[in-house]
N, C-alpha and C positions, 0 to 999 in steps of 0.2 A: 230866173224864171222856173225852177222846180220849185228851189223854195216858198214864193212865192202863191204858188197852185195850191202847193199843199198849204201853208201859211189861208188862203183865201179859201182851204175846205173844199176847192174845188179834184174832188178825185180823178176827174176822166180827164183832166189837164197836164195835172201829175203826172197821174200815169203816162198820157202821152208822152210825155219828157222824160219819164225814166224807162220808153220803154227808149226811146232816142238815145239816152246816155247809153245805154246796154247795148246799142245795134254798133252803138260809136264805140263802144270799147272794146269790144268785138274787132272793129274793124281794125282799128289804131293796135293788135296787140297787146289792147293791156284791160288782163281777166280780170284783176281786186273790181275796177269801179265798175264794167260789165257785171259783173256776177251781184256787186252789191247790188247794182241798179235793179237788175233782175229781184232781187228778193224783196227792194221796194214795193219794184212792179204787183210781185204776186201778194203784196200789204196792202196794196188801194183799192186790189179787187178784191179781196176780202172782207167783209160782210161784219164779221165778226169779230175784227183786227181792234184793237182801243188806240184812240192816237198816241199814249204816250207810243205803244208799239209801232206807230208808222213815225213819229218821232225818232226815235229811236235807229229806228233801219233808215231816214233821210241824213242821219245827222253821222249815220256809219259811209254813206253814200257816198256823200262831202267829202270826209277824211282819205277813205280811199281816192276822189281822186286829184286831193288836193297832194294826197303823196304819189300818187305817182308823173304829177305835176315834176315833183322836188328831182324823180328820180330821173326823169327825163332832163333837165337842166344842167 
């Protein structure tokens, strides 16, 4: 869902998903994904951020979520 929103260049929906991931990360005691999703949310809300910076923040957020899931397995 987050990737779809970023890919569709729908910043409001993407920001909502990033904030949701951030909140879930903190409530699940997963600070890595929460912090990266917070960075992504900030990038999405900043009008002066390039699409490349948003893509990088998205990739880092997804990678951190995957690492957290792997640690839990």
